[in-house]
MINU-310193 format. One record per atom (N, C-alpha, C): residue in three letters; x, y, z. Coordinates in steps of 0.05 Angstrom, whole numbers, plus 5000, padded with zeros to 4 digits. Example, Ala and Ser with C-alpha at 12.3 -4.5 7.8 and 13.67 -1.06 7.14 Angstrom:
Ala526448865156;Ala524649105156;Ala526449345156;Ser525749555142;Ser527349795143;Ser525850015157;
This chain:
Ser764144064581;Ser763644344587;Ser761044424575;Pro759544634587;Pro756944714576;Pro757244834548;Arg755144794532;Arg755144894505;Arg753945174506;Gly755345374496;Gly754345644496;Gly755845814476;Ala755746074480;Ala756946254460;Ala759946224460;Asp761246154483;Asp764146134484;Asp765145864473;Ser763345674469;Ser764245414460;Ser764645384431;Gly763645584416;Gly763845564387;Gly761745404373;Cys759745294389;Cys757545144377;Cys754945294381;Pro753045254363;Pro750445404366;Pro749045314391;Pro747545494403;Pro745945424427;Pro743945214421;Pro743045054441;Pro741044844436;Pro738444964427;Pro736844824411;Pro734244924401;Pro732244954424;Pro730145104420;Pro728045124440;Pro726744854446;Pro725444824469;Pro724244564476;Pro722244484455;Arg722144224449;Arg720344114429;Arg717644044442;Pro715544044426;Pro712943964437;Pro713043674447;Val711343604465;Val711243334476;Val710343134455;Glu708543224437;Glu707543044416;Glu709642984396;Arg710142724391;Arg712242634374;Arg711342644345;Pro712842764326;Pro712042744298;Pro712542464288;Ala711342404265;Ala711642144253;Ala713142164227;Gly713841924216;Gly715041914189;Gly717742054189;Pro718342194167;Pro720942324163;Pro721542534184;Gln719442664195;Gln719942854217;Gln721142724241;Arg720042484248;Arg721042334271;Arg723942244265;Ala724442164240;Ala727142074232;Ala729142314235;Ala728242554227;Ala729942784230;Ala730542844259;Glu728542794276;Glu728942844304;Glu731042654316;Ile730842394307;Ile732842204316;Ile735642284307;Met735842364281;Met738442454271;Met739442694286;Trp737742884293;Trp738643124307;Trp739743044335;Cys738242864349;Cys739242784375;Cys741842634373;Cys742042454353;Cys744542294351;Cys746942464343;Thr746542644325;Thr748742814316;Thr749543014338;Lys747543104354;Lys748143274377;Lys749943124397;Arg749242864401;Arg750842694419;Arg753542654407;Ala753742614381;Ala756342574368;Ala758042824370;Ser756843054366;Ser758443304367;Ser759643354394;Ser758243264415;Ser759243314442;Ser761743154448;Lys762342954431;Lys764742784435;Lys767242904422;Val766943114407;Val769243224393;Val771043364412;Pro773643304413;Pro775443414433;Pro776043714427;Asp776943844448;Asp777444134446;Asp780444194442;Glu782043984436;Glu784844024432;Glu785344164405;Pro787644314403;Pro788344444378;Pro788744234356;Val788744334331;Val788944154309;Val791544014308;Glu793644134320;Glu796244004319;Glu796243734334;Arg794543724355;Arg794443474371;Arg793443244354;Gln791843304333;Gln790643094317;Gln792842934302;Ser795143064299;Ser797242924284;Ser798242674299;Glu797442654324;Glu798342414339;Glu797042164328;Asp794842184313;Asp793641954301;Asp795641804284;Ser797341954270;Ser799241824252;Ser801541704267;Arg801841774294;Arg804041664310;Arg803041464330;Gly800441384327;Gly799441184345;Gly797841304368;Gly797241574367;Gly795641694387;Gly792741714378;Asp791041804397;Asp788241814390;Asp787242104389;Gly789142304388;Gly788242584387;Gly787842704415;His788042534435;His787742634463;His790342604478;Gly792542534465;Gly795042494479;Gly795342214490;His793442034483;His793541764493;His794741584472;His796241394481;His797441204462;His795440994454;Leu795340914428;Leu793540714419;Leu795040454413;Thr793940234421;Thr795139984414;Thr794439924385;Lys795739724373;Lys795239654345;Lys792339574341;Gly791239414361;Gly788539324358;Gly786539554359;Thr787039744378;Thr785239974380;Thr785340144355;Arg787740184344;Arg788040344320;Arg786540204297;Ser786639944295;Ser785239804274;Ser782239834276;Arg781239824301;Arg778339864305;Arg777540134297;Asn779140344304;Asn778440614297;Asn778440654267;Glu780440534253;Glu780540554224;Glu778140414212;Ala777340184224;Ala774940044213;Ala772440214217;Ala772340354240;Ala769940524245;Ala769740734224;Lys772140854217;Lys772041064196;Lys771140954169;Ser772140714162;Ser771540604136;Ser768640504135;Asn767340454158;Asn764640344158;Asn762440564156;Val763240814154;Val761241024152;Val759940994125;Asp757240954124;Asp755740904100;Asp755041164086;Thr756641254067;Thr756141514054;Thr753641514037;Ser752641274029;Ser750141274013;Ser747741354030;Leu747941324057;Leu745741404074;Leu746141674086;Ala748541794082;Ala749142044095;Ala748042284080;Pro747142494095;Pro746342744082;Pro748842894073;Pro748543124059;Pro750843274051;Pro752643344074;Ser755243374069;Ser757143424091;Ser756343674106;Pro756343674133;Pro755643914148;Pro757644134144;Gln756644384145;Gln758344614142;Gln759944654168;Pro762244784167;Pro763744834191;Pro762044974212;Gly762144874236;Gly760644994258;Gly757744914259;Gly756744754239;Gly754044664239;Gly753444454260;Leu750944394264;Leu750144204284;Leu751243934277;Gly752543804296;Gly753543544293;Gly756243524278;Ala757443754271;Ala759943754257;Ala762143824276;Pro764643724271;Pro766943814288;Pro767444114283;Arg768244244305;Arg768644534302;Arg771044594284;Gln771044834274;Gln773144914256;Gln775844884269;Gly777844804253;Gly780444764264;Gly780844484275;His778844314273;His779044034283;His778643834261;Val779843604265;Val779443384246;Val777543184260;Ala775743054244;Ala773842874257;Ala775342634269;Ser774942584294;Ser776142354307;Ser774642104302;Ala775841874308;Ala774541614303;Ala771941594319;Ser771941704344;Ser769541684361;Ser767241844349;Trp767942084338;Trp765842244325;Trp764742104300;Met766541994284;Met765641854260;Met763941614267;Arg764741474289;Arg763241234297;Arg760441324306;Ser760241544321;Ser757641634331;Ser755741724308;Val756941854288;Val755341934265;Val754341694249;Asn756141484246;Asn755341244233;Asn753041104248;Glu753141104275;Glu750940994290;Glu748441154285;Ala748641414283;Ala746241584278;Ala744941514251;Phe746641474230;Phe745541414204;Phe744141134205;Thr745440944219;Thr744240674221;Thr741640684236;Glu741540844258;Glu739040864273;Glu736740974257;Val737341184242;Val735241304225;Val734341114204;Ser736240974191;Ser735440774170;Ser733740554181;Leu734440444205;Leu732940234217;Leu730140334225;Phe730040584235;Phe727440704243;Phe725540714219;Ile726540804196;Ile724840844173;Ile724040574161;Thr725840394159;Thr725340154143;Thr724439914159;Ser724739914186;Ser724039674201;Ser722239744224;Pro719639784219;Pro717739844240;Pro717539614260;Arg716939684285;Arg716839484306;Arg714339304303;Ala714739044304;Ala712538864301;Ala713238604315;Pro711238434322;Pro711938174334;Pro713738014315;Arg715737884326;Arg717637734309;Arg716337484298;Pro716337454271;Pro715137214259;Pro717136994257;Met716236774244;Met718136564237;Met720036664216;Ser722336534214;Ser724236604193;Ser722936574166;Glu723636754147;Glu722336754121;Glu722936494106;Asp725236374110;Asp726136154094;Asp725335884106;Thr724035884130;Thr723335634142;Thr720935504129;Ser720935244128;Ser718635104117;Ser717234934137;Glu718134954162;Glu717034794184;Glu715234974201;Pro713034864210;Pro711435014230;Pro712935064255;Gly712535294268;Gly714035364292;Gly713235204316;Ala715235094330;Ala714634944354;Ala713735144376;Gly711535084388;Gly710535254409;Gly709035494400;Arg708935544374;Arg707535784363;Arg704535734366;Ser703035944374;Ser700135914375;Ser699035914347;His697235734341;His696135714315;His693635874314;His693336034292;His690936204289;His688836054275;His686635994288;His684435854276;His683136034256;His682135914234;His681036084213;His678436214220;His677136134242;His674636264250;His675236514267;His677636554276;His678236774293;His678937014276;His677037184270;His677437404251;His677537674264;Gly678137684290;Gly678037944303;Gly679838144291;Gly678738374283;Gly680338594272;Gly681138564243;Leu680138354230;Leu681038304202;Leu679638474182;His677338584189;His675738724169;His676039024171;Ala678239114184;Ala678839394183;Ala679539474155;Pro679339734148;Pro679939824121;Pro682739734113;Leu683039644088;Leu685539554078;Leu687339784071;His689739804082;His691440034079;His693639984059;Met693739754046;Met695839704026;Met695339894002;His697540013992;His697240173968;His696639993944;Met694940083926;Met694439943901;Met696640023881;Pro697439833864;Pro699539903844;Pro698540113825;Gly700540253813;Gly699940423791;Gly699740723798;Arg699540783824;Arg699341063831;Arg702141173837;Arg702741413829;Arg705341523833;Arg705841563863;Val708341553870;Val709041583899;Val708041853909;Arg706741843932;Arg705842093945;Arg707242143971;Thr709241973977;Thr710742014002;Thr712942213996;Asp714642254017;Asp716842444014;Asp718842363992;Ser718842103985;Ser720742013965;Ser720242143938;Ala717742233932;Ala717142363907;Ala718442643906;Arg718742763930;Arg719943033930;Arg722943023936;Asp723742823952;Asp726542793959;Asp727442513954;Pro729042463933;Pro729742193926;Pro731442053948;His732442203967;His734042073989;His732241984012;Ala729642054011;Ala727841964033;Ala726541704025;Leu726241524045;Leu725041264040;Leu722041284043;Pro720541134027;Pro717641114031;Pro717040994058;His714741064069;His714040964096;His713040674095;Ala713440534117;Ala712140274120;Ala709140324122;Ile707540134113;Ile704640164111;Ile703240044136;Asp703939804142;Asp702639664164;Asp704739474175;Glu705439494200;Glu707639344211;Glu707139044210;Arg704638964211;Arg703938674209;Arg704438574180;Val704438744161;Val704738674133;Val707538734124;Asp708838944135;Asp711139054122;Asp713838994136;Ala713838944162;Ala716338924177;Ala718038694168;Cys720638744164;Cys722538534157;Cys724338484181;His724438244192;His725938194216;His728538034210;Ser728637894188;Ser731037724183;Ser733037864165;Glu732538114158;Glu734338244140;Glu736838354155;Thr738938404140;Thr741438514152;Thr741638804144;Ser743638934156;Ser744039214150;Ser744739254120;Glu746139054108;Glu746739064080;Glu744239054063;His742338884071;His739738874057;His738339144058;Ile738439274081;Ile737139534083;Ile738439734064;Arg741139724063;Arg742539914045;Arg741839864016;Ile741639604008;Ile740939543980;Ile738139633974;Arg736339583993;Arg733539673989;Arg733339973986;His734840114002;His734940404000;His735940493973;Arg738140373963;Arg739240453937;Arg737340393915;Leu735940163916;Leu734040093895;Leu731740293894;Arg730640363917;Arg728440553917;Arg729440823907;Gln731740903915;Gln732841163907;Gln733241163876;Ala734340943865;Ala734740933836;Ala732140933821;Leu730140793830;Leu727540783816;Leu726141053817;Val726341183840;Val725141453843;Val726541653824;Glu729141643823;Glu730641823806;Glu730041783776;Glu729441523769;Glu728841463741;Glu725941523735;Gly724341583756;Gly721541653751;Gly719641413746;Ile720541173755;Ile718840943750;Ile717940803775;Tyr718540923798;Tyr717840793824;Tyr714740783826;Gln713740553837;Gln710940523841;Gln710440453871;Thr708040523880;Thr707540513909;Thr707340233920;Trp706840033903;Trp706839763914;Trp709539673924;Leu711639813916;Leu714339763926;Leu714839893953;Asp712940043963;Asp713140143991;Asp713239914010;Asn711839694003;Asn711939464021;Asn714639334019;Asn715939304042;Asn718739204043;Asn718938914032;His716938754037;His717038474028;His716738453998;Ser715238633986;Ser715038633957;Ser717738673944;Leu719238863956;Leu721938923946;Leu723938703952;Met723638583976;Met725438373985;Met725138123968;Arg722838073957;Arg722437843939;Arg724237863915;Phe724338103903;Phe726138133880;Phe729038113888;Met729738223911;Met732538203920;Met733337913925;Arg731537753937;Arg732237473942;Arg732437323915;Ala730737393896;Ala730837253870;Ala733437293856;Arg734837513862;Arg737437563850;Arg739737553870;Asn739237403892;Asn741337353912;Asn742437613923;Phe740837813925;Phe741538073937;Phe743738213922;Asn743938163896;Asn745738303879;Asn744338563869;Tyr745538793876;Tyr744139053870;Tyr743639093841;Glu745739053824;Glu745439103795;Glu743338923783;Lys743538663789;Lys741638473777;Lys738738523786;Thr738438593812;Thr735738653822;Thr734638903809;Leu736239103805;Leu735339353792;Leu734439293763;Val735839133749;Val735039053721;Val732438903722;Met732138723741;Met729638563743;Met727238743749;Leu727638943767;Leu725439123774;Leu724739303750;Arg726739393736;Arg726139563712;Arg724439403692;Asn725239153687;Asn723838983668;Asn720938933677;Cys720638883703;Cys718038833715;Cys716239083712;Leu717339313719;Leu715739553717;Leu714939623688;Glu716739563669;Glu716039603641;Glu713939403632;Trp714139163641;Trp712038963635;Trp709339043646;Arg709339143670;Arg706839233682;Arg705639473666;Arg707339643657;Arg706439873641;Arg705239783614;Ser706739613600;Ser705939523574;Ser703439353574;His703039203596;His700639033598;His698439153615;Lys698839403623;Lys696739553639;Lys695939393664;Val698039273677;Val697439113701;Val696539283724;Asp697339533725;Asp696739703748;Asp693739753751;Ser692239723729;Ser689439783730;Ser687739533725;Val689039293726;Val687639043719;Val685338983738;Leu685639043763;Leu683538983783;Leu681139163779;Glu681539393767;Glu679339583763;Glu678039543735;Asp679739483715;Asp678739483688;Asp678239213676;Trp679639003686;Trp679338743674;Trp677138583688;Lys675238493674;Lys672938343685;Lys673138053678;Phe673337883698;Phe673537593695;Phe670637483696;Thr669137543675;Thr666237473676;Thr665837163673;Glu667737023662;Glu667436733658;Glu668736573680;Arg669336703703;Arg670736563725;Arg669436303732;Gln666836303738;Gln665436053747;Gln665635833726;Glu665235903701;Glu665435703679;Glu668335603677;Val670235773679;Val673035693677;Val673735493700;Lys672735553724;Lys673335383746;Lys672035103745;Arg669935083729;Arg668734823725;Arg670534643709;His672034763691;His673934613674;His676834623684;Tyr677334803702;Tyr680034843713;Tyr679734893743;Pro679434683759;Pro678934723788;Pro681334823803;Tyr681235063814;Tyr683335173831;Tyr682035363850;Thr683335403873;Thr682335593893;Thr684435663913;His684135893926;His685735973949;His684035923974;His684935733991;His683135644012;His684535654039;Arg683835854055;Arg684735894082;Arg687835914084;Thr688935874108;Thr691835914112;Thr692935674127;Asp695635644126;Asp696935424141;Asp697835514168;Lys699335354182;Lys700135404210;Lys702035644212;Leu703335714190;Leu705135944190;Leu703736194181;Gly701136174175;Gly699636404166;Gly699636434136;Arg700936254121;Arg701236284092;Arg698636204078;Val698036344056;Val695736274040;Val696036004028;Val693935844028;Val693935574016;Val692635573989;Tyr694035493968;Tyr693035483941;Tyr692835193933;Ile690435113922;Ile689934843914;Ile689134833885;Glu690334663869;Glu689734633841;Glu689534343834;Arg687234263821;Arg686833983814;Arg687633953784;Val690233913780;Val691333903753;Val690133673738;Gly689633453751;Gly688633213738;Gly685733243728;Arg684433453736;Arg681633493728;Arg681333723708;Ile683533823697;Ile683434043678;Ile682333933651;Asp680334063640;Asp679133993615;Asp679734213594;Phe681934173579;Phe682734383560;Phe680734433538;Lys679334223529;Lys677334253509;Lys675034423519;Gly674234363544;Gly672134523556;Gly672934813560;Leu675534863567;Leu676535133570;Leu676335283544;Glu676935153522;Glu676835283495;Glu674035373489;Arg672035233499;Arg669335313493;Arg668435563509;Val669635613532;Val668635823549;Val670536063551;Thr673036023541;Thr674936253543;Thr677136203522;Ser679136383522;Ser681336363503;Ser683936343518;Phe686136283503;Phe688736273515;Phe689536543527;Glu689036753512;Glu689737023521;Glu688137093547;Arg685637013548;Arg684037073572;Arg685036913596;Leu686036663591;Leu687236513613;Leu689636643624;Leu691336763607;Leu693636903616;Leu692837153632;Gly690737293622;Gly689637523636;Gly688537443664;Ala687337203665;Ala686337103691;Ala688537053710;Phe690836953700;Phe693136903717;Phe694137163729;Ile694437373712;Ile695337633722;Ile693337743742;Tyr690737723736;Tyr688637823754;Tyr688937693782;Asp689137423782;Asp689437283808;Asp692037343822;Ala694237373806;Ala696737443819;Ala696637713832;Glu695237903820;Glu694938173832;Glu693138153857;Leu691137993857;Leu689437953880;Leu691137833903;Thr692837643897;Thr694537523917;Thr696337733930;Met697637903913;Met699538093923;Met698238313939;Thr695838403930;Thr694638643943;Thr692438573963;Arg691438333962;Arg689138263980;Arg689738013997;Arg690437803984;Arg690637543999;Arg692937554019;Leu695337624010;Leu697637614028;Leu697337824051;Pro696538074045;Pro696138264067;Pro693938174086;Gly691838054076;Gly689737954094;Gly690737734112;Ala692237554100;Ala693437334116;Ala695337434137;Ala696837644130;Ala698837764149;Ala697337884173;Arg695238024167;Arg693738144189;Arg692437934207;Ala691637714195;Ala690437504212;Ala692637364229;Ala694937334218;Ala697137204232;Ala698437384252;Gly698237654248;Gly699537844266;Gly702537884259;His703437784237;His706237824228;His706237814198;Pro708337914185;Pro708437914156;Pro708337634144;Val706837614122;Val706537364107;Val706937434078;Asp708937304065;Asp709437364037;Asp709937104021;Lys708936874032;Lys709336614020;Lys706636474017;Ile706636273999;Ile704236113993;Ile704935823996;Leu703135664008;Leu703435374007;Leu701635273985;Thr702735113967;Thr701235023944;Thr700834723944;Ile698434633938;Ile697834343935;Ile696934303906;Leu698434143891;Leu697734073864;Leu696833783864;Asp694233743858;Asp693033473859;Asp693033353830;Leu694433133826;Leu694633013800;Leu692732773796;Asp690832743814;Asp688932523812;Asp687432553785;Gly687532343769;Gly686232343743;Gly688032433720;Phe690532503726;Phe692332603705;Phe693032383685;Arg693032463660;Arg693932283638;Arg695932433621;Leu697832283611;Leu699932413595;Leu698832543570;Ser696632453560;Ser695432573536;Ser694332853542;Met693932923567;Met693033193574;Met695233393570;Phe697733303571;Phe699933483570;Phe700833523540;Asp699033643525;Asp699533683497;Asp700933953492;Gln701034033467;Gln702434283460;Gln701234523473;Arg698534543475;Arg697234773488;Arg697934783517;Ala697934553531;Ala698634553559;Ala701434643564;Arg703334533547;Arg706134613551;Arg706534903546;Glu705235013526;Glu705535303520;Glu704435473543;Tyr702135393554;Tyr701035543576;Tyr702735533601;Leu703735293608;Leu705435263631;Leu708035423628;Thr709235413605;Thr711635563600;Thr711235863603;Lys709035953593;Lys708436243594;Lys708036343622;Ile706236203637;Ile705736293664;Ile708036253683;Ser709736043678;Ser712036003695;Ser714036233692;Gln714436313667;Gln716236543662;Gln715136803673;Met712536843669;Met711237083679;Met711437103710;Ala710936873723;Ala711136873752;Ala713936923762;Ser715936793749;Ser718736813757;Ser719737103754;Asp718937233732;Asp719937503726;Asp718537723742;Asn715937683748;Asn714437913758;Asn713137863786;Tyr713037613794;Tyr711937543821;Tyr713837343834;Pro716337413838;Pro718337213847;Pro718037153877;Glu719136923884;Glu719536853912;Glu717036853929;Gln714736763917;Gln712336743932;Gln711736463942;Leu713136263930;Leu712635993938;Leu714035923964;Gly712535843983;Gly713735754008;Gly714235454009;Gln712235303999;Gln712335013999;Gln710334913978;Met711134703963;Met709234573944;Met709134273949;Phe706634173950;Phe706233883952;Phe704833793927;Ile706133623912;Ile704833493888;Ile703933223897;Val701333183898;Val700132933909;Val698732773888;Asn698332523893;Asn696932333875;Asn698432323848;Ala701032333848;Ala702632343824;Ala702832063812;Pro701932023787;Pro702231763773;Pro705031733762;Val705631503753;Val708331453742;Val708731623717;Ala706631683702;Ala706831833677;Ala707732123683;Phe707432213708;Phe708132493714;Phe711132543712;Arg712632333713;Arg715532363711;Arg716432513686;Ala715032453663;Ala715732583638;Ala715032883640;Val712832943652;Val712033223655;Val713933373674;Trp714833243695;Trp716633363714;Trp719333423700;Asn720233243683;Asn722733283668;Asn722533533650;Phe720033593641;Phe719733833624;Phe719634083642;Met718234063665;Met717834303682;Met720234373698;Lys721834183706;Lys724034233725;Lys726034433715;Pro726834433689;Pro728734643680;Pro727534923680;Leu724834943681;Leu723635213681;Leu723735333709;Leu724535183729;Leu724535273756;Leu727435313766;Asp727935523782;Asp730535553793;Asp731035353815;Val733535323823;Val734335113842;Val732935153868;Lys732635403878;Lys731335443904;Lys728435353903;Thr727135403880;Thr724335313878;Thr724135013877;Gln725934883863;Gln725934593862;Gln726134473890;Gln727734593907;Gln728134483934;Gln725634513951;Lys723734673943;Lys721234713959;Lys719034523951;Ile719534363931;Ile717434183919;Ile717833903929;Arg715633773938;Arg715733503946;Arg713533353931;Ile714133113921;Ile712332963904;Ile711532703919;Phe708932653919;Phe707832413932;Phe706032263913;Ser705832003917;Ser703931843901;Ser701231863915;Thr699831653918;Thr697131663929;Thr697131633960;Thr699431593972;Thr699531554001;Thr701731724013;Gly701431764039;Gly703531904054;Gly703332204055;Tyr701932324037;Tyr701832614037;Tyr699932734058;Gln697932574066;Gln695932674085;Gln697232754111;Glu698832564122;Glu700232624147;Glu702132854144;Glu703532874122;Glu705433094118;Glu703933364116;Leu701733374102;Leu700233624099;Leu699233714127;Leu698433524144;Leu697433604170;Leu699633714188;Arg702133674181;Arg704233804196;Arg704434104190;Phe703334174167;Phe703434454158;Phe700834604160;Val698634464157;Val695934584156;Val694234474178;His692934644193;His691134564214;His688834394202;Glu688134184216;Glu686133994204;Glu683434124199;Asp682734334214;Asp680234474209;Asp680334654184;Ser682834704174;Ser683134864150;Ser683834694125;Leu684534444129;Leu685234264107;Leu682834114097;Pro682234124071;Pro679933984060;Pro679933684066;Val677533574068;Val677233294075;Val678733114056;Met678733184030;Met679933014010;Met682932984013;Tyr684133164030;Tyr687033154034;Tyr687733084063;Gly685832974078;Gly686332874105;Gly685433054127;Gly684233284121;Gly683233464141;Gly680333434147;Arg679133634160;Arg676333624168;Arg674633844155;Asp675834004138;Asp674434224126;Asp672734124102;Glu670134174103;Glu668234084082;Glu667234314064;Thr668434544066;Thr667434774052;Thr668834824025;Cys670934674019;Cys672534723995;Cys671034613970;Asp669934793954;Asp668434713930;Asp669734813904;Phe672034953906;Phe673535053883;Phe671935273868;Gln669935383881;Gln668435603870;Gln668535843889;Thr668035803914;Thr667936013934;Thr670536013950;Glu671736243953;Glu674136263969;Glu673536313999;Tyr675136184016;Tyr674936234045;Tyr677636304055;Gly677836514071;Gly680336594082;Gly680036874095;Pro682036964110;Pro681937214124;Pro681837454106;Trp682337424080;Trp682237644061;Trp679437694050;Val677637504055;Val674837524045;Val673237694064;Asp672237924054;Asp670638104069;Asp668438214051;Glu667038424060;Glu664838534044;Glu665838644018;Glu668138784019;Glu669238903995;Glu670038683975;Trp671238473985;Trp671938253967;Trp669538133953;Asn667438083968;Asn664937963957;Asn663638153937;Arg663938413942;Arg662738613924;Arg664338653898;Arg666938643900;Arg668638703877;Arg669838473862;Phe670338253876;Phe672038043863;Phe670637773861;Val668137753867;Val666737493865;Val665137493839;
């Protein structure tokens, strides 16, 4: 029947402008439409008819089978009150009219409305990438050559860490921060339960006054959730500890205030670099562990400065390298492929200083930059490395251990080419790229701003 003054419901609102609002306004519009649809399903029978629910009826005089009654009860129990706004007032938009009890169909429609709004806010539409947990290149996927840089040098829209939230979440703790860039931010393999946990985490951090804008990125938050197997309480504790660590070490301003003036000298004694991307779009990190000269490092820097350099590079990866790789690939990228080259390694190199450094950075990475490793290849491993591996293995969680493959001096070239395009893989590892000098970085994240600020 038509909605009007005689129906007991408010008249429909005036026509809306053709131009669609964005962000939370658009979410509110979706909620309005869904709850309007839900309210139209509320029956006009007197309240006495609702008592049939207890006798196997559906409130409309129809008999319900046991299966139907179970589904209706499940629909009622599935309403997610953590995502719901305050209960509507009698006669309000989307609420059952006075004198009526909410039927299962109305509850089901409202639940669908809440789910639709949540998915709208948290899951922007983007091309579907490979599964986050896969370590195999996609069959039939088009490979992005590293020379194809179209559209990669547009202004970077990732929020820098350390600035207070300026989205609606700062004013309304029940509102979710907006996605930043669908190529960087969209999560396709998550479930509705993951979305709810993510919402609760953001809400809790906002209410505690410690939320930071780098958590606007869904994948940044999902890494912490995966590290704690999607346990809400454990993830919240981990995030609190991480945010306190960032505050106490002034990590939020490290890219502005910390100057790595000895970078070139350090890399002469400690060869490492981030060099292009693999076939899944992941950043490739290469470290020549067997060529590390700890005595030379002591002459040009200190242990504390090395730890500072690790934090500096980790922040560059999170705010520059991974977003740049994602834009090049056209889908979210939150993993790294690592090559550790042990050519020249001697057991005498693994002294007390080396063990202390490895222990410190392993713990720092696990606690504050979790779940970034996609795949690790340890190549040119001598027999003596077994003792080192026995020391390092307990420092790594089981999931990380499963991502690591160890090769001697043969067999790794063919395996690396399964993951990295030969034009992006350095010649020394079986590819055709001759630009890798462990001093200059090459990759889709390198632009004019990078060369001006971070070289």
